[in-house]
C-alpha positions in Angstrom: -83.6 27.2 8.5 -82.0 24.2 10.1 -78.6 25.2 8.7 -79.0 28.7 10.0 -79.8 27.6 13.5 -76.9 25.1 13.5 -74.5 27.9 12.4 -75.8 30.1 15.2 -75.3 27.3 17.7 -71.7 26.8 16.6 -71.1 30.5 16.9 -72.5 30.5 20.5 -70.2 27.6 21.4 -67.2 29.2 19.6 -66.1 26.1 17.8 -65.7 25.4 14.1 -63.4 22.3 14.2 -65.0 18.9 13.9 -65.0 16.8 17.0 -63.6 13.6 15.6 -61.2 12.6 12.9 -63.4 10.7 10.4 -60.4 9.2 8.6 -58.1 6.5 9.8 -54.8 8.0 8.6 -52.1 7.2 11.1 -51.2 3.6 10.5 -50.4 2.9 6.8 -52.2 -0.2 5.4 -52.9 -1.9 2.1 -56.5 -3.0 1.6 -57.7 -5.5 -1.0 -61.4 -6.2 -1.6 -62.1 -9.6 -3.1 -65.7 -9.6 -4.2 -67.9 -12.5 -5.1 -69.6 -11.7 -8.4 -71.3 -15.1 -9.0 -74.8 -15.6 -10.1 -76.3 -16.1 -6.6 -75.2 -12.6 -5.7 -77.7 -10.9 -8.1 -77.2 -7.3 -9.3 -78.9 -5.9 -6.2 -76.8 -7.9 -3.8 -73.6 -7.0 -5.7 -74.5 -3.2 -5.5 -75.0 -3.6 -1.8 -71.5 -5.0 -1.5 -70.1 -2.0 -3.4 -72.0 0.4 -1.1 -70.5 -1.4 1.9 -66.9 -1.2 0.7 -67.4 2.4 -0.3 -68.6 3.3 3.2 -65.6 1.4 4.6 -63.1 3.2 2.4 -64.6 6.5 3.4 -63.1 6.0 6.9 -59.5 6.2 5.6 -57.2 8.8 4.1 -55.6 7.5 0.9 -52.0 8.0 -0.2 -48.6 6.5 -0.8 -47.8 6.8 2.9 -51.4 6.2 4.2 -54.0 3.7 3.1 -54.0 2.1 -0.3 -56.9 0.1 -1.9 -57.3 -2.5 -4.6 -60.4 -4.5 -5.8 -60.8 -7.8 -7.5 -64.0 -9.6 -8.5 -64.4 -13.4 -9.0 -67.0 -15.7 -10.4 -66.1 -18.3 -13.1 -63.0 -16.2 -13.7 -61.1 -13.3 -12.0 -61.2 -9.7 -12.9 -58.8 -7.1 -11.6 -60.7 -3.8 -11.0 -57.7 -1.8 -9.8 -54.3 -2.3 -8.1 -53.1 -0.7 -4.9 -51.0 1.9 -6.8 -53.6 3.0 -9.3 -55.5 5.5 -7.1 -53.8 8.1 -4.9 -56.8 9.9 -3.4 -60.0 8.7 -1.6 -62.2 10.3 -4.2 -60.5 8.4 -7.0 -60.8 5.1 -5.1 -64.5 5.7 -4.4 -65.1 6.6 -8.1 -63.3 3.3 -9.1 -65.5 1.3 -6.7 -68.6 2.8 -8.2 -67.6 1.6 -11.6 -67.0 -2.0 -10.7 -69.3 -4.2 -12.8 -71.3 -7.4 -11.9 -70.1 -10.3 -14.0 -72.3 -13.4 -13.0 -71.0 -17.0 -13.2 -69.8 -19.7 -10.8 -68.0 -19.3 -7.4 -64.3 -20.1 -7.9 -63.1 -18.4 -4.7 -59.7 -20.1 -5.0 -59.0 -18.2 -8.3 -59.6 -14.9 -6.5 -57.4 -15.8 -3.5 -54.6 -16.9 -5.8 -54.8 -13.8 -7.9 -54.6 -11.6 -4.9 -51.5 -13.4 -3.6 -49.7 -13.7 -7.0 -50.6 -10.3 -8.4 -52.2 -7.7 -6.2 -49.8 -8.2 -3.3 -46.7 -7.7 -5.4 -44.4 -4.7 -5.1 -44.8 -3.7 -8.8 -48.6 -3.3 -8.2 -48.1 -1.1 -5.1 -47.9 -3.5 -2.2 -45.5 -2.0 0.4 -43.0 -4.0 2.5 -43.5 -4.1 6.2 -47.0 -2.5 5.9 -50.1 -4.3 7.3 -52.1 -5.8 4.5 -55.8 -6.7 4.8 -57.6 -8.9 2.3 -61.4 -8.5 2.8 -63.3 -11.3 1.1 -67.1 -11.0 0.6 -69.0 -14.1 -0.6 -72.6 -15.4 -0.4 -72.0 -19.1 -1.1 -69.8 -22.1 -0.9 -66.9 -22.2 -3.4 -67.0 -24.6 -6.4 -63.8 -26.4 -5.2 -63.5 -26.4 -1.5 -60.1 -28.2 -1.4 -58.5 -25.7 -3.8 -60.0 -22.8 -1.8 -58.5 -24.1 1.4 -55.1 -24.5 -0.3 -55.3 -21.0 -1.7 -56.3 -19.5 1.7 -53.4 -21.3 3.4 -50.9 -19.9 0.8 -52.3 -16.4 1.3 -52.0 -16.7 5.1 -48.3 -17.4 4.7 -47.7 -14.0 3.0 -46.0 -11.7 5.6 -48.1 -9.0 7.2 -51.4 -10.2 5.7 -54.6 -10.5 7.6 -57.6 -12.1 5.8 -61.1 -11.0 6.8 -63.9 -13.2 5.5 -67.5 -12.0 5.4 -70.3 -14.5 4.6 -73.6 -13.3 3.4 -76.9 -15.3 3.6 -77.7 -18.9 4.4 -75.9 -20.7 1.6 -72.4 -20.1 2.9 -70.1 -22.8 4.3 -69.2 -21.5 7.7 -66.3 -23.9 8.1 -64.9 -22.7 4.7 -65.3 -19.1 5.8 -63.3 -19.7 9.0 -60.5 -21.3 6.9 -60.4 -18.4 4.5 -60.0 -15.9 7.4 -56.8 -15.6 9.3 -58.6 -16.8 12.4 -62.2 -17.0 13.7 -62.0 -13.4 15.1 -61.7 -12.3 11.5 -64.7 -14.1 10.0 -68.2 -12.6 10.0 -71.7 -13.8 9.0 -74.7 -11.7 8.2 -78.1 -13.1 7.2 -78.6 -10.9 4.1 -77.0 -8.2 2.0 -79.1 -5.5 3.7 -77.3 -6.2 7.0 -73.8 -5.7 5.7 -73.8 -2.1 7.0 -74.0 -3.5 10.6 -70.4 -4.8 10.2 -68.9 -1.5 9.0 -67.9 -0.2 12.5 -66.5 -3.5 13.6 -64.5 -4.0 10.4 -63.0 -0.5 10.7 -62.1 -1.3 14.3 -60.4 -4.5 13.1 -58.3 -2.6 10.6 -57.9 1.0 11.9 -55.7 1.9 14.8 -56.1 5.6 15.8 -53.0 6.4 17.7 -51.5 9.4 19.4 -48.4 11.1 18.0 -46.5 11.5 21.3 -43.1 9.7 21.2 -43.0 6.3 22.9 -40.1 4.1 24.0 -41.3 0.5 24.0 -39.1 -2.2 25.5 -40.0 -5.9 25.0 -38.9 -8.5 27.5 -39.1 -12.0 26.0 -39.2 -15.2 27.9 -36.3 -17.2 26.5 -36.3 -20.1 29.0 -36.2 -23.8 28.2 -39.9 -24.2 27.7 -40.0 -21.5 25.0 -37.9 -23.3 22.4 -38.7 -23.7 18.7 -42.1 -22.5 17.5 -42.9 -21.0 20.9 -39.9 -18.6 20.7 -40.7 -17.9 17.0 -44.2 -16.8 18.1 -42.8 -14.4 20.7 -40.4 -12.9 18.2 -43.1 -12.6 15.5 -45.3 -10.9 18.1 -42.6 -8.3 18.7 -42.4 -7.7 15.0 -46.1 -7.4 14.6 -46.5 -4.8 17.3 -43.4 -2.9 16.1 -44.7 -2.8 12.6 -47.9 -1.0 13.7 -45.9 2.1 14.7 -43.8 4.7 12.9 -40.2 4.0 13.9 -38.0 7.1 14.0 -36.3 9.4 16.5 -39.4 11.6 16.7 -42.0 8.9 17.2 -41.6 5.4 18.4 -38.3 3.6 19.4 -38.1 -0.1 20.3 -35.7 -2.1 22.5 -35.7 -5.9 23.0 -34.3 -7.9 25.9 -34.6 -11.6 26.9 -34.4 -13.5 30.1 -33.7 -17.1 31.0 -31.1 -18.0 33.7 -29.5 -14.7 32.9 -30.7 -11.7 30.8 -29.5 -10.1 27.6 -30.4 -7.0 25.6 -30.4 -7.6 21.8 -31.7 -4.2 20.7 -31.3 -0.9 22.5 -33.4 2.2 22.0 -32.2 4.2 18.9 -29.8 1.4 17.8 -31.9 0.9 14.7 -33.6 4.2 13.9 -35.7 3.0 10.9 -38.3 0.3 10.7 -36.6 -1.9 8.1 -33.3 -2.3 10.0 -35.2 -2.8 13.3 -37.4 -5.5 11.9 -34.4 -7.3 10.4 -32.6 -7.1 13.8 -35.7 -8.5 15.5 -35.8 -11.4 13.0 -32.1 -12.3 13.9 -32.8 -12.6 17.7 -31.8 -16.1 18.9 -33.2 -18.2 21.8 -31.1 -18.3 25.0 -32.4 -21.4 26.8 -32.2 -21.7 30.6 -34.3 -21.2 33.8 -37.1 -18.6 34.4 -35.3 -15.9 36.3 -37.8 -13.2 35.5 -36.2 -10.8 37.9 -33.0 -10.7 35.9 -35.0 -9.5 32.8 -36.8 -6.8 34.8 -33.5 -5.6 36.3 -32.1 -5.5 32.8 -34.8 -3.1 31.8 -34.5 -1.0 34.9 -30.7 -0.8 35.0 -29.7 -1.0 31.4 -32.5 -0.5 28.8 -34.3 2.5 30.4 -31.0 4.2 31.3 -29.1 6.6 29.0 -25.7 5.1 28.6 -22.7 5.3 26.2 -21.8 2.1 24.4 -18.7 1.2 22.3 -19.8 0.1 18.9 -17.4 -1.6 16.4 -17.4 0.1 13.0 -15.1 -2.1 10.9 -12.0 -0.3 9.8 -12.9 2.8 11.8 -12.5 0.9 15.1 -14.8 1.5 18.1 -17.0 4.5 18.5 -18.9 5.6 21.6 -22.6 5.9 20.9 -25.3 6.9 23.4 -28.4 4.8 23.6 -31.4 5.0 25.9 -34.9 6.4 26.3 -35.8 10.0 25.5 -36.6 12.5 28.3 -39.9 13.4 26.6 -41.6 10.1 25.8 -44.1 7.5 27.1 -42.0 4.7 28.6 -43.6 1.3 28.1 -42.4 -2.3 28.9 -44.1 -5.4 27.5 -43.2 -8.5 29.4 -43.9 -12.0 28.0 -43.6 -15.0 30.4 -44.9 -18.6 30.4 -44.3 -19.6 34.0 -43.8 -18.5 37.6 -40.5 -16.8 38.3 -37.9 -18.8 40.4 -37.3 -15.7 42.6 -40.8 -14.2 43.2 -39.7 -11.7 45.8 -36.9 -10.4 43.7 -39.2 -10.3 40.7 -41.7 -8.1 42.5 -39.0 -5.7 43.7 -37.6 -5.4 40.2 -41.1 -4.7 38.8 -41.8 -2.0 41.5 -38.5 -0.3 40.5 -39.8 0.0 36.9 -43.1 1.3 38.2 -41.3 4.0 40.3 -39.3 5.0 37.2 -42.6 5.9 35.5 -42.5 2.9 33.1 -45.9 1.5 32.2 -45.5 -2.3 32.4 -47.8 -4.7 30.5 -47.4 -8.4 31.1 -48.7 -11.3 28.9 -49.0 -14.6 30.7 -48.7 -17.5 28.2 -50.0 -20.9 29.1 -51.4 -22.5 32.2 -48.2 -22.4 34.4 -48.2 -18.7 35.1 -49.0 -17.3 38.5 -51.8 -14.7 38.0 -51.1 -12.9 41.2 -47.5 -12.5 40.2 -48.5 -11.2 36.8 -50.7 -8.5 38.5 -47.8 -7.4 40.7 -45.4 -7.2 37.7 -47.9 -5.1 35.7 -48.7 -1.5 36.4 -52.3 -2.4 37.2 -54.8 -5.2 36.4 -55.8 -3.6 33.1 -52.2 -4.2 32.0 -52.4 -8.0 32.4 -53.2 -10.3 29.5 -53.6 -14.1 29.7 -53.5 -16.4 26.7 -53.6 -20.2 26.5 -50.4 -20.4 24.4 -47.9 -18.4 22.3 -50.1 -19.3 19.3 -52.6 -16.7 20.6 -50.0 -13.8 20.6 -50.9 -12.8 17.0 -54.6 -12.5 17.9 -54.0 -10.1 20.8 -51.3 -8.0 19.2 -53.9 -5.4 18.2 -55.1 -5.2 21.9 -51.5 -4.4 22.9 -51.2 -1.8 20.1 -54.4 -0.1 21.2 -53.3 0.0 24.8 -49.9 1.6 23.7 -51.8 4.1 21.6 -53.7 5.3 24.6 -50.4 6.1 26.2 -48.9 7.9 23.2 -50.3 11.2 24.4 -48.5 13.9 26.4 -48.7 13.6 30.2 -51.2 15.8 31.9 -49.9 19.3 32.7 -50.0 20.6 36.2 -50.2 24.3 35.1 -53.7 25.9 34.8 -55.3 25.7 31.4 -55.7 29.2 29.8 -59.1 30.7 29.9 -59.1 31.2 26.1 -57.4 29.3 23.3 -57.2 29.9 19.6 -56.8 26.3 18.5 -58.1 22.9 19.7 -55.7 20.1 20.7 -54.3 18.3 17.8 -53.8 14.9 19.5 -55.4 12.3 17.2 -56.6 9.9 19.8 -60.1 11.2 20.7 -60.4 9.5 24.0 -62.6 12.2 25.5 -64.9 14.9 24.6 -62.8 18.1 24.3 -60.7 18.5 27.5 -62.8 16.1 29.6 -64.5 12.7 29.3 -68.2 12.9 28.5 -71.3 11.1 29.8 -73.9 11.4 27.0 -77.6 10.4 27.5 -79.9 10.2 24.5 -83.6 10.9 25.4 -85.6 9.6 22.5 -89.2 10.3 21.6 -90.9 7.0 20.8 -94.5 8.3 20.7 -97.2 7.4 18.2 -96.5 10.5 16.0 -93.0 9.2 15.3 -94.2 6.1 13.6 -91.9 3.1 13.2 -90.1 4.4 10.2 -89.3 7.7 11.8 -88.1 6.0 15.0 -85.9 3.7 12.9 -84.2 6.8 11.4 -83.8 8.2 14.9 -82.1 5.1 16.0 -79.8 5.1 12.9 -78.9 8.7 13.8 -78.0 7.7 17.4 -76.0 4.7 16.0 -74.0 6.9 13.6 -73.4 9.5 16.3 -72.0 7.0 18.9 -69.8 5.1 16.4 -67.5 8.1 16.0 -66.3 8.0 19.7 -63.9 6.0 21.7 -66.3 4.4 24.2 -65.3 3.2 27.7 -64.9 4.1 31.4 -61.9 6.4 30.6 -63.4 7.9 27.5 -67.0 8.7 26.4 -69.9 6.8 27.9 -73.4 6.6 26.4 -76.9 5.9 27.8 -80.3 5.8 26.1 -83.8 6.5 27.5 -87.0 6.4 25.4 -90.3 7.9 26.3 -93.9 8.0 25.1 -96.7 7.7 27.6 -94.2 6.1 29.9 -90.4 6.0 30.2 -88.1 3.1 29.5 -84.4 3.0 30.3 -82.6 1.2 27.5 -79.2 1.1 29.1 -77.2 3.2 31.7 -73.8 4.8 31.2 -72.0 1.8 32.8 -74.1 -1.0 31.3 -71.7 -1.3 28.4 -68.0 -0.5 28.4 -67.0 -0.7 24.8 -68.2 0.6 21.4 -69.2 -2.8 20.0 -71.6 -3.5 22.8 -73.0 0.0 22.9 -73.7 -0.1 19.1 -75.4 -3.5 19.4 -77.6 -2.2 22.2 -78.6 0.9 20.2 -79.7 -1.3 17.3 -82.0 -3.3 19.7 -83.9 -0.3 21.0 -87.6 -0.9 20.1 -90.4 1.5 19.2 -93.0 2.1 22.0 -95.9 4.2 20.6 -98.2 6.2 22.9 -98.2 9.8 24.0 -95.5 12.4 24.3 -94.7 12.8 28.0 -91.4 14.5 27.6 -91.4 15.7 31.2 -91.4 12.1 32.4 -88.3 11.4 30.3 -86.4 14.5 31.6 -87.3 13.6 35.2 -86.1 10.1 34.8 -82.8 11.2 33.4 -82.4 13.7 36.3 -83.3 11.2 39.0 -81.5 8.2 37.6 -79.1 8.5 34.5 -76.5 10.7 36.2 -76.2 8.8 39.4 -72.7 7.4 40.3 -74.1 3.9 40.7 -75.3 4.1 37.1 -72.0 5.1 35.7 -71.9 8.9 36.0 -68.5 10.3 36.6 -67.7 13.4 38.6 -65.0 14.5 36.2 -67.1 14.2 33.1 -69.2 16.7 31.1 -72.8 15.6 31.4 -74.8 15.9 28.2 -78.4 15.1 27.3 -79.6 15.1 23.7 -83.3 15.2 23.4 -84.9 14.2 20.0 -88.7 14.7 19.6 -91.2 15.3 16.8 -94.0 17.0 18.7 -95.2 19.1 21.6 -95.2 17.4 24.9 -98.4 16.5 26.8 -97.6 18.9 29.6 -95.5 21.9 28.3 -95.2 23.5 31.8 -94.0 20.4 33.4 -91.5 19.8 30.6 -90.0 23.3 30.9 -89.8 22.9 34.7 -88.0 19.5 34.5 -85.6 21.0 31.9 -84.7 23.8 34.3 -84.0 21.3 37.1 -81.7 19.4 34.8 -79.9 22.6 33.8 -79.4 23.5 37.5 -77.6 20.2 37.9 -75.0 21.4 35.5 -76.2 19.2 32.6 -75.8 20.5 29.1 -79.1 19.8 27.2 -79.4 19.9 23.4 -82.9 19.8 21.9 -83.5 18.4 18.4 -86.9 19.1 16.9 -88.1 17.0 13.9 -90.9 18.1 11.7 -93.5 20.9 11.7 -95.4 19.9 14.9 -92.8 20.8 17.4 -93.2 23.7 19.9 -90.2 25.9 19.3 -90.7 27.8 22.6 -90.7 24.5 24.5 -87.6 23.3 22.7 -85.9 26.6 23.5 -86.7 26.0 27.2 -85.3 22.4 27.0 -82.1 23.5 25.4 -79.4 24.8 27.8 -78.4 27.7 25.5 -82.0 28.4 24.3 -81.1 27.5 20.7 -82.8 24.3 19.6 -81.8 22.4 16.4 -84.6 22.0 13.9 -84.9 19.7 10.9 -88.0 19.3 8.7 -88.1 15.5 8.8 -86.3 12.4 10.1 -84.4 11.7 6.9 -82.5 15.0 7.4 -81.2 14.0 10.9 -77.9 12.9 9.3 -77.3 16.4 8.1 -76.9 17.7 11.6 -74.8 14.8 13.0 -71.3 16.3 12.7 -72.4 19.7 13.9 -74.2 18.3 16.9 -71.2 16.2 17.8 -69.0 19.2 17.7 -71.4 21.3 19.8 -72.1 18.6 22.3 -68.5 17.5 22.8 -67.0 20.9 23.2 -69.9 22.6 24.9 -68.5 22.1 28.4 -64.9 22.7 27.9 
């Protein structure tokens, strides 16, 4: 019956395509799971680890040009479960994970780390050059030989393009050792027990998966090559350019990169389209040499405006063939992006601001990264397109840690510019842009109204919260994307958080997990009235350009059915789309029909079946107002 009603709902809304892309399939990556199989894990704990990595793997499309997976277990010895090139489909990887056996023994973490470096990450076993590599280490205890583990971790860190994520489980772990195993502290995690591993899944996917639009982008880096940026500092800048570049597909139909420098004067080392494939581009970046000199930032910005972002013909020497005229420059249909790195105040601030404004007027999105304590923050703000395009770090050593922030920011710009022509009244296909920044054609403000009455019981309410958690985790959350709020009701109403209380997915998901059970009666009308009077107020985060959605989940008839139907009608009259989800056999179907905007409630027989309606409800809710 629930399936039939869901199908009817989708027919009413006219959509059959899923709202979100469940797989992370745009940025190729090699993943290696290194699993502790020592005696302290126990069979149950080890199986929980396997369930965790299976769920993680399910977020990715698998293939030679997509994500690849390998698994290794360690205890007293090391066992290779499968290499990166052994499984070409997601189903095959998941089946292989399910067959991994618990081996028991001691905790020789160093042997596992060394095996990954010396064997798994080799080309003959499927490791791909210039592809991001993630080694995910799960352990529940201190290694038998800390010094050897530290040495093995340091050697692994030195492998190009490798990021090590360390997850410690339980109270017997050595937190300091865990931090050393990980690439940095941002990539080490601790949970109290195996049952809490699932809480890390979303954050781990976020760390390793960059969903990115497919609109072409021309990205120009402007590197500070002044006297203070010699040696290791300049190497860090150059490596940062390589790391960001490596995250994108480099070809004439996708992303192109240019690199310029400034010191006393400016110089362009790489022009757009000069190196049309990733390998040759990364090799060229590695050859860039430090200039030395003063901090004439304006010369670098002028170099971008007058040279890099202009289409010009250049004479290139081709050995015995002499010189050939080649045209380099940005494409007419592309997102134009500049990333400026500087460690100090410019010597000519007025000229710097004028040059920056010229780039802004050309339609170039300018990001600026201030490195160290000598930068002028006000100047950085004026160089950048806006305040959200300004990043400050304590030194060039932090560039690697923020490179994913820059990639994510670029990805949000890799979408076609908004059209000024009217949208057609009917369409046969949905947009294919892979960045799901909004719900359908518009951003969405989504409020969950959750029944926490006595009939729910703690177990049922816990499943309700898990459903909300899984629903929210599929969206890009933020002021420019999808916003979430939660309100619970029983005899009274409690606001858990407003639409603008949290501005990112991590904080929203943490808040959802903290929602507590209330008990009491079923005053649904009180909840609907609270949402109408409070949740969609501008001061609480509601946006005029957003689709407003309420998802009501309840397991029984309200205490005052007439008042509930009246409050639902008032909410409908405000232009709010209301979806009603009834759980169990005690619901009042006529009341749920009145609550639902389209008169078609979604019914499931018990809380354990909520997950069955998740994707369909996401589709319906997200596209209902577009």
